C-alpha positions as CSV (number, residue, x, y, z in Angstrom):
1,X,0.0,0.1,-0.1
2,X,1.4,3.3,-0.9
3,X,1.9,5.9,2.0
4,X,0.2,8.9,2.7
5,X,3.4,11.1,2.0
6,X,3.8,9.7,-0.9
7,X,0.4,10.4,-2.4
8,X,0.8,13.8,-1.3
9,X,3.8,14.3,-2.9
10,X,2.2,12.9,-6.5
11,X,-0.5,15.4,-6.0
12,X,1.9,18.3,-5.5
13,X,3.9,17.3,-8.4
14,X,1.2,16.4,-10.9
15,X,0.0,20.0,-10.0
16,X,3.7,21.6,-10.9
17,X,3.4,19.2,-14.2
18,X,0.4,20.8,-15.2
19,X,1.9,24.1,-15.2
20,X,5.3,23.2,-16.6
21,X,7.2,20.4,-18.5
22,X,9.2,18.1,-16.2
23,X,11.5,15.5,-17.2
24,X,11.5,11.8,-15.9
25,X,14.3,12.8,-13.5
26,X,13.0,15.8,-12.3
27,X,9.4,14.2,-11.5
28,X,11.4,11.2,-9.8
29,X,13.3,13.5,-7.5
30,X,10.6,16.1,-6.8
31,X,8.3,13.3,-5.6
32,X,11.1,11.7,-3.4
33,X,12.1,15.1,-1.9
34,X,8.3,16.0,-1.3
35,X,7.5,12.6,0.4
36,X,10.6,12.8,2.6
37,X,10.1,16.4,3.5
38,X,6.4,15.7,4.3
39,X,6.8,12.4,6.2
40,X,9.5,14.7,8.3
41,X,7.2,17.5,8.9
42,X,4.2,14.6,10.1
43,X,6.7,12.8,12.3
44,X,8.4,15.9,13.5
45,X,11.6,15.0,12.7
46,X,13.9,18.0,12.3
47,X,15.3,18.4,8.4
48,X,18.9,18.7,8.3
49,X,19.4,21.3,5.4
50,X,21.3,19.5,3.3
51,X,23.7,21.1,0.4
52,X,21.7,21.7,-2.7
53,X,22.9,18.8,-5.5
54,X,21.4,19.8,-9.0
55,X,19.0,17.1,-10.4
56,X,20.0,18.1,-13.9
57,X,23.3,17.3,-15.8
58,X,25.0,20.9,-16.7
59,X,25.1,19.8,-20.2
60,X,21.4,19.6,-20.4
61,X,20.6,22.7,-18.5
62,X,20.6,24.8,-21.3
63,X,17.2,24.2,-23.0
64,X,15.1,25.1,-26.0
65,X,12.6,27.2,-23.6
66,X,14.6,27.6,-20.4
67,X,17.9,27.7,-18.6
68,X,17.9,25.5,-15.1
69,X,19.9,27.5,-12.6
70,X,21.9,24.5,-11.3
71,X,22.2,26.6,-8.2
72,X,18.5,26.3,-7.1
73,X,17.3,24.0,-9.6
74,X,14.4,26.6,-11.1
75,X,14.0,27.3,-14.6
76,X,14.7,30.8,-16.0
77,X,14.7,32.3,-19.7
78,X,17.9,34.0,-18.7
79,X,20.5,34.0,-15.7
80,X,21.4,37.7,-14.8
81,X,24.1,38.8,-13.0
82,X,21.5,39.8,-10.3
83,X,19.9,36.4,-10.0
84,X,23.4,34.8,-9.5
85,X,24.6,37.3,-7.1
86,X,22.0,35.8,-4.6
87,X,24.4,32.8,-4.4
88,X,27.6,35.1,-4.6
89,X,28.6,33.9,-8.2
90,X,29.5,36.1,-11.0
91,X,28.4,34.7,-14.3
92,X,32.2,33.8,-14.9
93,X,32.5,32.2,-11.5
94,X,29.0,30.2,-12.2
95,X,30.6,29.1,-15.8
96,X,33.7,27.9,-14.1
97,X,31.9,26.5,-11.1
98,X,29.4,24.0,-13.4
99,X,32.0,23.5,-16.5
100,X,30.9,25.7,-19.0
101,X,33.3,27.5,-21.4
102,X,34.1,31.0,-21.0
103,X,31.4,33.2,-23.1
104,X,28.9,30.6,-23.2
105,X,25.5,32.4,-22.9
106,X,23.4,31.7,-19.5
107,X,20.2,32.0,-21.9
108,X,17.7,29.8,-23.2
109,X,18.4,28.6,-27.0
110,X,15.1,30.2,-28.2
111,X,15.9,33.4,-26.9
112,X,19.5,32.9,-28.3
113,X,18.1,32.7,-31.5
114,X,15.6,35.6,-31.4
115,X,18.6,37.9,-30.2
116,X,21.0,36.7,-32.9
117,X,18.0,37.3,-35.8
118,X,17.6,40.9,-34.6
119,X,21.0,41.7,-34.5
120,X,21.4,40.4,-38.1
121,X,18.4,42.3,-39.2
122,X,19.6,45.5,-37.5
123,X,22.9,45.2,-39.7
124,X,24.7,47.6,-37.1
125,X,28.1,46.7,-39.0
126,X,26.7,48.5,-42.2
127,X,25.5,51.6,-40.2
128,X,28.7,51.6,-38.7
129,X,30.7,51.8,-42.1
130,X,28.0,54.5,-43.2
131,X,28.8,56.9,-40.0
132,X,32.7,56.3,-40.9
133,X,32.4,57.3,-44.5
134,X,29.9,60.3,-43.6
135,X,32.9,61.5,-41.5
136,X,35.2,61.5,-44.0
């Protein structure tokens, strides 16, 4: 028989899955953590704050519509300096800590493409050439 803690955890994860896409490993990890947390609360055992370990492989954290912050496991469209500062990291330190190459954009793939296209459409390099010609 499935214990009540697990049932409660499944309900919470089901609600979460209805509002965002979750991978299989995210679902199982979430259910496990929630069931343990609920059991701990109901039995009155003090919860030991463990160091956060990401559920996501850093190579799979940069996704099509989100980037998973490996410090807190939450999805974002872009990891900003301000967001990373909450964890005492600069973007460069974050990249180094999680094994990303220098200059790797901390932004989801769809937004990267969108920005790249905008820059190409703006053709700033041509405007600079015209500005230089105008100064001569």
